[in-house]
C-alpha positions as CSV (number, residue, x, y, z in Angstrom):
1,M,37.7,-42.8,-16.5
2,S,35.4,-42.0,-13.6
3,Q,38.3,-40.5,-11.8
4,L,38.7,-37.9,-14.5
5,F,35.1,-36.8,-14.5
6,P,34.5,-34.0,-11.9
7,M,31.2,-35.5,-10.5
8,K,31.3,-33.3,-7.4
9,Q,31.6,-30.1,-9.3
10,V,28.9,-31.1,-11.8
11,L,26.5,-31.9,-9.0
12,G,27.4,-28.7,-7.2
13,F,26.7,-26.8,-10.4
14,V,23.3,-28.5,-10.8
15,F,22.4,-27.8,-7.2
16,S,23.4,-24.1,-7.7
17,L,21.1,-23.9,-10.7
18,L,18.3,-25.5,-8.6
19,L,18.9,-22.9,-5.8
20,T,18.8,-20.1,-8.4
21,T,15.5,-21.5,-9.8
22,V,14.0,-21.4,-6.3
23,A,15.1,-17.8,-5.9
24,L,13.6,-16.9,-9.2
25,A,10.4,-18.6,-8.2
26,V,10.1,-16.2,-5.3
27,Y,9.9,-13.3,-7.8
28,F,7.6,-15.0,-10.3
29,L,5.2,-16.5,-7.8
30,D,4.6,-13.0,-6.1
31,M,5.1,-14.3,-2.5
32,S,4.6,-12.2,0.5
33,F,7.6,-10.1,1.7
34,A,8.3,-12.2,4.8
35,A,8.0,-15.6,3.0
36,G,10.1,-14.3,0.0
37,M,12.9,-12.9,2.2
38,T,13.0,-16.1,4.3
39,I,13.4,-18.2,1.2
40,L,15.9,-15.9,-0.4
41,L,18.1,-15.7,2.7
42,V,18.1,-19.5,3.2
43,T,18.9,-20.2,-0.4
44,A,21.6,-17.5,-0.4
45,F,23.4,-19.0,2.6
46,I,23.1,-22.5,1.2
47,Q,24.5,-21.3,-2.1
48,A,27.4,-19.5,-0.4
49,G,28.3,-22.6,1.6
50,L,28.1,-24.7,-1.5
51,Q,30.3,-22.4,-3.5
52,L,32.8,-22.4,-0.6
53,V,33.0,-26.1,-0.2
54,V,32.6,-27.4,-3.7
55,F,34.2,-24.8,-6.0
56,M,36.7,-23.1,-3.7
57,H,37.8,-26.5,-2.2
58,A,37.7,-25.2,1.4
59,G,37.6,-28.7,3.0
60,E,40.4,-30.3,0.9
61,T,43.4,-28.9,2.7
62,K,44.9,-29.7,6.0
63,D,44.0,-26.2,7.2
64,K,40.3,-26.7,6.8
65,G,39.7,-26.1,10.5
66,A,41.3,-22.6,10.3
67,I,39.4,-21.9,7.0
68,Y,36.0,-22.8,8.5
69,T,36.8,-20.9,11.7
70,N,37.7,-17.7,9.7
71,V,34.5,-18.1,7.7
72,F,32.4,-18.5,10.9
73,Y,34.2,-15.5,12.4
74,G,33.5,-13.4,9.3
75,L,29.8,-14.4,9.4
76,I,29.6,-13.3,13.1
77,I,31.2,-10.0,12.3
78,A,28.8,-9.4,9.3
79,L,25.7,-10.3,11.4
80,V,26.8,-8.0,14.3
81,T,27.4,-5.2,11.8
82,V,24.1,-5.6,10.1
83,F,22.0,-6.0,13.3
84,G,24.0,-3.2,15.0
85,T,23.2,-0.9,12.1
86,L,19.5,-1.9,12.2
87,L,19.5,-1.4,16.0
88,A,21.0,2.1,15.8
89,M,19.4,3.5,12.6
90,I,16.0,1.9,12.3
91,W,15.0,0.7,15.7
92,D,16.3,3.8,17.5
93,M,18.0,2.0,20.4
């Protein structure tokens, strides 16, 4: 019977709820901007990784190396785009 119960998915869901509660606490506790943004960014990246691994089953195929490489490449492109935009438009460099 334990093989039929999706323990990994239930624990992933509970952990997602916990991360959402932490993000809501940032709003309700009226934290400073820097502390709030740091906590929100950390919880957002953890939650994205959790969703990818637990619910999208990224590590359960034989192509997991290629999947993780593509995710890492996409993250690098996103960071370059965001910081390049900040560099050009806000920091005037």
